[in-house]
C-alpha positions in Angstrom: 0.0 0.0 0.0 1.3 3.3 -0.9 2.2 5.8 1.9 -0.5 8.3 1.1 -3.3 5.9 0.8 -2.3 4.5 4.4 -2.5 7.9 5.9 -5.8 8.6 4.4 -7.0 5.3 5.6 -5.7 5.9 9.1 -7.2 9.6 9.3 -10.7 8.0 8.3 -10.7 5.4 10.8 -9.8 8.3 13.7 -12.5 10.4 12.5 -15.1 7.2 12.6 -13.8 6.7 16.1 -14.5 10.4 17.0 -18.0 10.3 15.3 -18.7 7.4 17.7 -17.3 9.1 20.8 -19.5 12.3 20.3 -22.7 11.2 19.2 -25.3 9.1 21.0 -28.8 8.0 20.5 -31.9 7.6 22.7 -35.3 6.1 22.2 -38.3 7.2 24.1 -41.8 5.7 24.6 -45.0 6.9 26.5 -48.5 6.1 26.6 -51.7 7.4 28.3 -55.3 6.6 28.1 -57.9 9.4 27.3 -60.2 10.3 30.4 -63.5 12.3 30.6 -62.2 13.3 33.9 -59.4 15.8 32.7 -60.7 18.5 30.3 -57.4 19.6 29.3 -55.2 17.9 26.5 -51.7 18.8 26.0 -49.4 17.3 23.4 -46.0 18.7 22.7 -46.4 21.7 25.1 -49.5 22.8 22.9 -53.2 22.8 24.0 -55.3 20.8 22.0 -59.0 21.6 21.6 -60.6 18.4 22.7 -63.1 17.6 25.5 -60.8 14.8 27.1 -57.6 15.0 28.6 -55.1 12.1 29.2 -54.9 9.9 32.6 -51.6 10.6 34.3 -49.9 11.8 37.5 -48.7 14.9 35.5 -50.3 16.8 32.7 -49.8 13.4 30.6 -48.2 15.2 27.5 -46.8 11.7 26.0 -44.7 13.8 23.4 -42.6 15.6 26.2 -42.6 12.5 28.0 -41.2 10.5 25.0 -38.5 13.0 24.2 -37.4 13.5 27.8 -37.3 9.4 27.9 -35.1 9.4 24.8 -32.6 12.4 26.1 -32.1 10.5 29.4 -31.5 7.3 27.4 -29.0 8.7 24.9 -27.2 10.4 27.8 -27.2 7.1 29.7 -29.0 8.5 32.6 -31.7 5.9 33.0 -35.4 6.8 32.2 -38.0 9.4 33.3 -39.4 7.3 36.0 -36.1 7.0 37.8 -36.6 11.0 38.3 -40.2 11.2 38.3 -42.1 8.5 40.0 -45.7 8.0 39.6 -46.1 7.2 42.9 -44.8 10.6 44.5 -47.3 13.1 45.1 -45.3 16.0 44.6 -45.4 15.2 40.8 -49.2 15.3 40.7 -50.6 17.7 38.1 -46.9 18.6 37.1 -46.5 20.4 33.9 -44.5 18.3 31.4 -42.4 21.5 30.6 -41.0 21.6 34.0 -40.0 17.9 33.5 -38.2 18.8 30.3 -36.3 21.7 31.9 -35.0 19.2 34.9 -34.1 16.8 32.0 -32.3 19.4 30.3 -30.5 20.7 33.3 -29.2 17.0 33.7 -27.3 16.9 30.1 -26.4 20.8 30.2 -22.5 20.9 29.5 -22.4 17.6 28.5 -24.8 17.2 25.5 -26.8 19.0 23.1 -29.6 17.8 21.1 -28.8 17.8 17.4 -32.2 16.5 16.2 -35.6 14.9 17.5 -37.8 12.5 15.7 -41.4 11.9 16.8 -43.9 9.6 16.0 -47.4 10.0 17.6 -50.0 7.2 17.4 -53.5 7.7 18.0 -56.9 7.2 16.7 -59.3 9.4 18.7 -58.8 12.6 17.2 -57.4 14.2 14.0 -53.8 15.7 15.1 -52.9 17.1 11.8 -54.5 20.4 12.2 -52.3 21.1 15.2 -49.1 19.7 13.5 -47.3 23.2 12.6 -48.1 24.5 16.4 -46.7 21.4 17.8 -43.6 21.6 15.9 -42.9 25.3 16.8 -43.8 24.6 20.3 -41.3 21.6 20.3 -38.4 24.0 18.7 -39.1 26.5 21.6 -39.2 24.0 24.2 -36.2 22.2 23.1 -34.1 24.9 21.4 -33.7 22.7 18.2 -34.5 23.4 14.6 -34.4 19.8 13.4 -37.6 18.2 14.4 -39.4 15.7 12.5 -43.2 15.1 13.5 -45.2 12.3 12.4 -48.8 11.0 13.2 -49.9 7.7 12.6 -53.0 5.5 13.2 -53.5 2.2 14.6 -55.5 1.2 11.4 -58.3 0.4 13.9 -56.2 -2.6 15.6 -56.2 -2.8 19.3 -52.5 -1.8 19.8 -51.2 0.5 22.7 -54.7 0.9 24.4 -56.6 1.3 21.1 -58.5 4.2 20.3 -58.8 5.0 23.8 -55.1 5.9 24.1 -52.3 7.9 22.7 -48.8 6.9 22.4 -45.6 8.5 21.3 -42.1 7.4 20.1 -39.2 9.7 20.0 -35.6 9.3 19.0 -33.1 11.8 19.9 -29.6 12.2 18.5 -27.3 14.0 21.1 -23.7 15.2 20.6 -21.2 15.5 23.6 -20.4 19.1 24.2 -16.4 19.3 24.0 
């Protein structure tokens, strides 16, 4: 092998190792049932005009919860339940934006969010009219431009609580702050 080709190959391998060292991916998930007892529905930090809310200890924002779970996972810091136990009264009715702020403090100075990819799964209501507002809300809350947001239905299958629940999957790419 020629000397120049060997050097290029070694440099490429070094960059590959560096990329692996500074990037981390987290996967988050959350699901909550709809309830008539709550009259407020918040998804992605945005209030949705709907007569039912979600059954949860906090405000039940499955989008913010899934993203927080993904952030914690990507940073190797466990999951949302490790910090916000559903059995503790102090989290009763807590705004999910407060949960986000606490999670962001945990990664501050160590990681920054490169992008967020969210998939919401629900059948009970049409979320597409709120898509633009939810994405804008997520960009503001997480201070990230690269956000992809998808809405899927269960196709009438009884998955993830059927039509009586909303579920969310989130993938977050984190970069180590050097």
